[in-house]
N, C-alpha and C positions, 0 to 999 in steps of 0.2 A: 823854527818849527812850531806849529800850533800846539797848545797845551792839550794833552789827552784828557778827554772828559772822564770823570770818575764813573765807575759802574754803580748803579743803584741796585743793591741786593733786595730781594723780596722773599716772601715765604707764605706758608699756610699751616695752620694748626690742623692736626688730624687726631684720630683716636690714639691716645697715649703717645703722641709724637709730634714731630715737626718736619715739614718739607721746606727746604731752602732752595732758592734758584740763584745761580751765579751767572756769569757772562756767557758761558757755553756749557754749563753743567747744572743738573738739578739732582738733589739728594734727599733721601728720607731717612730719618732715624726715629725709632720708636722703642719704647720700653716693653719688653715681653713680660708675661706673667711670672717667668722664672728670674726676673730682675735684670738680666743682661740687656744690652742695647743692640738692637738689630739695625744694620746700616746697609743701604745700597745706593748706588749713584748711576746716573745715565746722562748721555749728552742731550742738550737742548737742540731739537731739530726744528729750528724756527723758519717761518716763511721769509723773514728778512734776509736770510742767507741764500734763498732760492731766487728771489726777484727783487730788484731795487724799489719797485713800487710800494712794497710793504715796509719800506723805511721812511716813506714820506708822511708828513703830518696827516692826521685822520686815519689813513690806511694803517699806520703802525699801531694805532689804538685797537683797531679791529683784529689785527694779527696777534697782538699781545693778549687780547681777551680770549681768542681762540686757543692760543698756546697755553694760557693759564688754566682754562677749563680742561684741556686734554691732560696736562700734567697733574692738575689737581685731582681729577678722577682716578688716574693711575695711583697717585699717592694714597688716596682714601682706600682704594682696593687693597693695596699692600698693607697699610696700617691696620685695617679691619681684620685681615687674616692673621697678622702677627700678634694681635691682642688676644687671639683665641688659642685654645689648645689644638693640637694637630688634628684630632678627630672631629673638631667642631668647625673647621675652616670651610669657607664657602668655595664652590667651584667658580671658574671664570664665567660660566653661563649664569649661575645664580647672581654673582656680583654684577654682571652686565645688565641683567634684568632689574636689579635694585637701582642701579645708576640711571637707567632709562626711565624708570618710574619716577625717580627724584627729579629729573630734568623736566618731564612732562608736568609733574605737580607744580614745579616752580613757574613754568610758563603759564599754566592754568590759573594759579593763585595770584601771582604778582603782575602778570601782563594782561591776560584776557578777562579775568573776573572783575578787576576795577573798572574796565571799560563797560562791561555788561551792566554792572551795578550803577555806574554813573548814568547810563542811558535809561535805566529803570527809574532812578530818582528824578531824571529830567522830565518824566511825565509824558513821554511820547511826543507827538506833534511832528512838524516838519523839521528835520535836522538842520536844513540850510538856514532856518530862521533863528537859530540859537547863536549866542555870542561864543565864538570859537575859543577865546582865551578863558572865559568863565568856565566853559565845559571842560577844557583841558585842565584848568586849575582844580576843578572838582574831582576829576579822575585822578590827578596826581596826589591830591590830598587823601583820597581813599587808599591809593596804593601805599603811600607813606604810613598811614595809620595801620594798615594791615601788617606792614613790615615791622613797625615798632612793636605792635602787639605780639607778633610772632617771636621777636627777639626776647622780649620781656618774659613771655611764657616759657620758652625753652631754657632761659637762664636759671629757672628753678629746678631743672632736671640735673641730678647729681653728675651723670656722665657728661652732659654738655658743659657743666661748670668746669670740669676737668679739662675739656677741650679749650675753654676760654682761658684757663690757666696756662696751657701750652701756647696759646695765642700770645699771652703776655710774655712768656719766655722767649718766643720768636722775636718780638719787638725789642725786648731788653738786649738780646744778643746783637742784633743789627745795630742798635743805638750805641752800644759799647764799642763796636768796631768802628763806626763812623766818628766816634769821639776820639779815636786814636789810641785806645787802651793798648798797652804793650803786651798784656797777657789776658786771655779770655778764660776766666775761671768763674764758677757759679757765684762766689762771694763778690767778685768785681762786677760781674754783669748785673747782679741783683740791685745795684745802686741806681740803675737807670730806670726810666719810666716805662710803663706798659703802653703808653700812648705814642703813636708814631704818625707823622703827617702823610706817609705814603701807604697807609693801611688800606686794604681792600674795602673796609667799611666806609672810608671816605669816598672811594670810587662809587660804591652803591648809592650813597646819599647824593653825590653830584649827579649821577645818572638819573635818579628819580626826580630831582628838581629840574633837570634839563628836559625831561619828558613833557613837563608842563609847557615849556616854551616851544620845543620842536614840534610836538604834535598839534599845537595851535595853528601852525602854518599849513597843516594838511587839510584844515577845514572840517566841517561837520557833514557826515554822510550817514547812510543806513548803518546799523551796528555791525552787520556782517562785512560791509566794505571796510569799516574801521579796523576790524580784527585782522583783515588781510594785510594791512600795511603796518600794524603794530609790531609784529615780530621782526621783519626786515628793518623797520625804523630803529630798532634797538641797536643795530650795528652802527648806524650813523651817530647815535647818541653816545655809544661806547667810544667811538673815535674822538668825539669832542671832550668827553669826560677824561679820557686818558691825557689829552693835551692840558686840560685844567689841572690834573694831578701833577703832571711834570712841572707846570708853572708854579704850583704850590710848593713843591719840593725844592725848587731853585730860588724861590723868592720868599722864604719864610720870614725875612726881616721886613717885608712890606706889610703895612697895617691893613690895607684893603684885602690883600691875599689872605692874611691871617683871619680876617673876619669871615671870608668865604669858607675857610676850612673849619671854622668853629663847630658847625653842626656835626660833621663827621668825627671830630675829636671828642665831642661830648658823647656821641653814641658809643665810642670805644670804651667808655666807662661801664657799658653793659657787656660788650663782646670781649673784653679782656679782664683777667683777674690776676692777682699776685700769685706767681708760681712758686712751687716748692723747689729747693735746691736740686733735687733729682730731676725735675722737669727742665731746669735750666741746663743741666748737664746734657740732656738729650738734644736740646736746641743747639748747644755748642758743637756737639758731634756732627750734626747735620750741616751746620755752617762751615765747620772745618773742611768737609768734603768738597765744598764749592769754592773755597778760597784758592787763589793762585799759590803755586808751590812755595814761593818765597815768603808768603804770609802765614803758612800753616804752623810755624813755630810759635805763633801767638797762643796756640792751644797747648798747655803743658800736659803732663800725665794726669789723667782723671781716673777715679777708682773703678768704675763699672767695666766689666769685660765686654768685648764687642763680638758680635756675630755678623759676618759679612755674607751676603747672599745676593741672589738675582731672581726676582719674581717675573721678569720679562725676558726669558732666554730667547724666544723667537724673534723679538725686536732688537735685542742687544746682547748677543751671546758672550761678549767680552766684559760685561759689567763687573762681575766679581773680581776678575783679574785687575781691572783698573782700580777698584776700591782697595785692593790689597797693596797696590803700589802707593796709594795715598797714606795708608795707616801703618804698614809693616816696616818700611825701610829705616825708621828712626831708631837705630840701635842704641844710641846714647840716651834716648828718651822714649823707651818702648811703651806701647799700649798693652796693658796686661790682658792675657787670656783671649787673644784673637782666635776665633774658632771658625772653621768652614761651616757653611750652611749644610745640614744633613739632607 
């Protein structure tokens, strides 16, 4: 029998918490203002399960990006509300508007604006007469500079620094598991690095560098024509970037691959920070919820009480019941204070 390939766990830092994604489940755990940890878990409804084309190279990268955006937005919505007092929480309509604005701002700032600015700096003239690679490199350089400036600027915001600490807790937890640690506790997990080769920061850096090469093949056109293919072109680049990230994860002992991954690893020195033990505990709780049943005993009793809930009852009415099956039946090693979501 062929050897079963290991599952590569991933995640995302959110406000006062961590989202983790497993083979068929994603979970979020976040620290409430009242100090208990709120947890919920949902199935991954991936495109790969619906049609085999989304399991093919390039296509699987597009599917993964779409699924990551969908899950990530839901996780951010859940975490934002759990970090607030009951009377301050946003409605679904308010949260949807906020997310829509954020997506439009991202497209405008990081995709469209660099192209417009590059054309302005080009001084006009006949687009067809320009060197396509030079123009693409100029646009890519502008995009990368904006991205770096943005990350450096937000890293000085106190609330964002805490998100970066939870990002570090996410990386440390996954690294400890992949190293084969028999018990996942904050003190054990904290020994591991906040830098991880599969980080989404690596994906973004690879994507931005690939835009220089890929967009060069489209040639030079009027600015409005270029804007029309920039957004769909991102899906092609995402597919290529995903394959590159998979290669990097599987070939970390290769000197050439390590060199390609270096820029993304350096950038993680900005996007991750050393977490506090309480933050690592939150990451472990989220990770526990996506582990296979036989591996959950790696997580011993931890001090903070848990609150199990379901913020997506219309999409997944049985979420809270499944979460209780994960956390409650361990009579010989009980989790203290599991409470129902009011």
